[in-house]
N, C-alpha and C positions, 0 to 999 in steps of 0.2 A: 695257448692257441698256436697251431702249426700252419705252415704254408698250405698243407694239404686240406686244411679246413676252409680256405679262402676260395670263393667262387672265381674261376677264370684267372686272369692276370698272370699268365704263364711267363711272359717276358719280364715283367716287373719282378717276379719271384727270382728268376734267374739272375737278373741284374743285382738284386740285393745279396744273393748268395755269393756272387762273384766279388762283391766289395770285401767280404771277409776272406774268401779263398785267395784273393790276389793282394791282400793287405792294402786296399785302397779306400778304407773306411774314413770318411771325413768326421770331424768332431761334432758337426751339426748337419742334420738332414731335414729337409722340408718336403713332406709328402703333399702333393697337390692333386686332389681328386674331388670331383663333384659328388654331391650327396648320392649315396647308394652305390658308389663305385667300389667300396671296400677299402678305402685308404686307411681308416682307423684299424680294422682287423689286420691289414697288412703290417702296419706299424707295430701292433702288439705281437704279431708272429715274428717279426724281425727282431724285436727285443728278446724274445725267447730264444731265437736262433743265436743271438750274440752271447747269451749267458749259458747256453746248453753245454754241459760238460763233455759231451761226445764231440761237439763241433770245435770247442776250444782246446781239446786234446788232453783234458785232465785224466781221461781213462784210456788214452792211446798208448801204444807200445813205447817204451823208452828208446831213444836213439842210441846207436852204438852197440857193441857186442854185449851179450848177456853176461852178468857176473856169475851165473851159475852154469855156464857152458852150453846153454841152449842155442840152437841156430838163430842167427839174426832174422828178424821178421822181414818178409818180402813186402816192401811198401810200394813197389812200382805199379802193381795192379790194384791198389786200393783206390776206390772211387771217392771223390770228394763228397763230403756230407752236404747234401743239397736241402736238407730240412732238419729242424731240431729233432732229437730222438723222441721226445715226448714222455720219457719214462725216468730220466735221471732226476735227482732231487731238485736241481735248478729248474728244470722244465716243469716239474710238478708244482712248484711254488709260483712260477710265472703264469701257468695256466689258471691258477686260483687267484691271481693278482695280489699275491702276498710276498713276492720276492723282495727281500730287504734292500736290494740295490736297484730296483726298478721303481721309480717314483712317478706320480701322475699329477698333472695339472689340467684343469678344465674350468669352464665358466661356472660360477656359483651364484646364488641369490641371497639377498639379505632377508632374514626372517624377522629380525627385530630392529627397531630404530637405533642407529648408532653402531650396529654390529659390523664387523669387518671380517667376513668369512674367508676361509682358506679351503683348499681342495680336500684336505684330510678330514674336515668336518663332515664331508659327504662321501667318504670312502666306501661305506657299506652300501649306499645307494648306487655308487659307481660300479661296484662289483656286480650288483644285481642287474644294472643296465646293460653291461657288457655281456653278461650271461644270457639275458633274455632278448636283447635287441642289439647285437653287435653292428648292424647296419643302420642303426637309428640315427636321427638327426638332432640338431640342437633343440628344436621344438619339443621332441619327445623327452629329452633330458630335462629341460626346464619344467615341463609338465609333471615330471616324476618327482622333482624336489621342491617345487614351489608350494607355498602355503597361502598365497594371496594372488588375486588376478593381476595381470599385466606385469608380473615379475620379469625383469630383464637380466639375462645372464651376463656376467662380467668376470674377467680375471683381474683381481684387485691388486693394488700396490702392496698390500700386506702379503698377498700370495707371492709376489715377486721377491719380497724379502725372505719369505720362507723357502723359496727355491734356492736362493743364494746360500742360505744357511745349510740346507740339506746337502747340497753339492760340495760344500766346503769340508764335509766330513769324509773320513776314509770309507771305502767300500767294506761291506761285511763279509761277503762270500765270493762274489764274482770279481773278475779282473776289471770290469767296467762298472761305473755308476751311470745309470740311464735315467734321463727325464723324458717322459712322453707328455707332450703338451697338445691337447686337442683344442682346436679353434683359437689359434693365436690372434686371429682377427678381432677377438674380443678384448685384447690387451689395451687398446688405445695408447695414450702417451706413457702409461705405466710401464710399457715394455722397454722404454729406454733404460730402465734400471738393470735390465738383463744384458745390455749390449756388451759390457766389458767381460762378463763371465762367458758369454757365447763366443766372443772373439778370442779370449785368452782363458780357456777353461782349465780347471785343475787336471792333472794327469789322468788319462783313461776315463774321461767324462764324455758321455755321448748325449747330445740333444736330438730328440726326434719330435718334430713339430708336424701337425696334420692340419691342413687348411682346405676349405672348399672354395676359397676365393683368394688367390694370391695377391690381387690388387688391394685388398683390405688389410693385409699384413704390413706392418711398418717396413718401409723399404730398407732401413738400416739393419733389420733382422734378416730379411730375404737375402741381402747381399752377403751375409755371413754364412749362408747355408748352401749345401749341395742339394740341388733340386731333384726330386724323384716324381716324375709325372705318372699319375695313375689314370688311365683312360676309362671311359664309360664301358660298361660290360656289353658284350655282344648279346643280341636277341636270343640266340640259341643257348648261351650260357645261363641266362636268366630262366628260360623255359625249363632247362634241365634241372636247375636248382629248385625251382618251384615244385617240380614233380618229385625229386628225390628227397629234398629237405623238408618241404612244407606239405607234402602229400597232396598236392593240388591235382585235380583232374587234368589230364593231358590237353584236352580241348580248351579248357579255361586258361591253363598255363600258356598255351600258344598265343591266345588272344591278348592276354595281359602283358606278356613279354613284348609284343609288338607295339604296345602303347606306352610302355614304361620308360622309353628313351634311355636305356642303359642304366636305370636306377633300380636296384634290387629293393631298396626300402619302399619306393613307390609301388613296385610290383606287389609287394606284400600287402600294402594298403588297398590296392585295387582288388586283390583276391578277396579281402574281407568284405568288400562291397560289390562283389561280382554279380550279385542278384539285382543291383541297381540298374534300372532301365534308362541309362543315360541317353540313348537314342530317342526314346519317347519324350524325355524332358527337353531335348534339343529341338525336336520337331515342334513341340508345343511353343517353345520360345520363338522360333523362326516364323511360325504361323502368326503368333501374336505381333511380331514386328512387321510382317508383310501383309497381313490380312485382317486380323480382328481388332487391332487398334489399342488405344491407351488403357481401356478397362482390363482387357486380357493381359496386357503387359504388366500392369500393376499387380494383378493376381499372381502372375508367374514370378515376379520379383519377390513377392511375399513368400511364395513356396520355396524358392532357392535360398532365401535368407535364413530359413529355418533349418537348413541342412547342416550348418556348421562349416567352419573354415576348411577342414581337410576334404570334405566331400565337395565343396565348391571348387577347390583346386583340382580335384580329380575330374569333375565335370568339364572344366575348362581345358584340361589336358586331353580329355576324350574328344572334344570339339576340335582341338588342334590336330589330333591324330587323323580325324576324318578329313579335315582340310588338306593335310599333307597327302593323303591318299587320293583326294580329288585332283590335286596338282599333278601327281604321278600319272593318274589316269588320263588327264588331258594331254600331258606332254609325251607319254610313251604308249598309251593305250592299255597299260597294266596298272593294277593297284596291289603291289606285292604284300602289303601289310593288312589288307582288308579281309575280314572274315564274316561269314554268315551274310547278313543283309547290308553290311557296311559298303560293299561295292555299289549296290543300288543307291544307297544314301549319298555316296560320293558323286555318282552321276547326277543326282538331283542338285547337289551343291554346285556342280559345274553349270547347271542351267540358271542358277541364281546369280553367280558371280564368275567373272573371269579370273585368270591367274593373278593379275595385279591386285584385284579386289580381295582375293583370298589371302594373299600375302599381307595386305593391310589389316585384315581381320586377325590373322595370326599375331601380328605385332600388338594389336589391342588386347588380345587374350593374354599374351605374355605379360603385358604391362599390368593387366588386372590381377594376374597371379602374384606378381611382385607386390602389389599393394595389399592383397589378401594376407600374404606372409607378414605384413607389417600392421596387421590389425585394422585394416580399413573397414569403414562401416558398410556392411553387406548390402543393405537396401540402396544406399546412395551409389555405391559402386556399380551395381547391376542396372540401376535406372540409367546411369550415365552410359554404361556399356551398350544398353539397348538402343539409346539414341544414336550412338556412334555407328553401330552396325546398320541401323536404318539408313543413315546418310551414305554409308559405303555401298550398299546394295540396292538402294531405292529404285535405280533405273533398270533393274533386271529382276522382275518379280515373278515368282512361280509358287504355287501352293504345294506344301509338302504333305500330301494326303497319306493315310495309312496304306 
């Protein structure tokens, strides 16, 4: 994978290239980026950049005069290599995730009682995951490798021992030995085993860690790393990527990008369910809360609970989007991210609740999404959320008619 394959993140790419060009590469990097920002693809691209034979000069001109009387090469006008070449043997192997000096570590699941899995047990699945879903999240990965429900991903103590063993060996082809660890927040206390090797690594050893939540990574690991902040993607970048990479219709891409909150993974999920009429479902819910009462509320909760976790999260995200547009509309008179009938719906939301009430609802929706991620019981969660929304907006009632 090359930098050119990554959506946006121009400044981060330049920062990473400069680390090599100016010889400022730390022995341990921690990429910090929310889901869908591209932190994992960036780390993979950087590892390929490090081992690329054109970048590290294996195929560059020799310094000094030629032994055969040829003119000395003019190097003053040679531009620095800002991306891996993509064609040398090292790049070819890195792209296929088979380079012998690039090792991977990621959460795994236990398939049999007493089993102590390590990352290499799932390397075939990992290559497929990166090929098919490089912007995927931990849920996607665990769903791909699990064999039973409620499997929890974890980087095990045995995996830490395996990392130490691998990195104690000499490199095979590259100047560097590289470990790419995805989701170090799943290490727990087992990560303490790695502190010594991260702080005092063998020569030419590079640790690349990728996290979505820096606060969940062991502080003793964070303190040993150079931090690379990966920002959320711009709306325009997601829109263009959906059209060019996913062949999404331009109007759908524009609407989805505005709701995705800089998360390309979420944008792809929303495109898959673009036919879902979230607005109608939301109208039905609010009318049940404000007009038709407990029977309608129970019926609606039954309906939403059958949709499954991913769709439930998307519905809540869409409601959040409309609330944010309503707040924009009330504060500035404009709803920059509203498309189609969304502006009209945002105006209706402003009749239901003031800005403080809308912000309170957003907090409740965020909290509900958090619990959905952690396998909360759908019916119980949406029943509770229905009651909370009623108490937030009960003093400003309006019917949301078609």
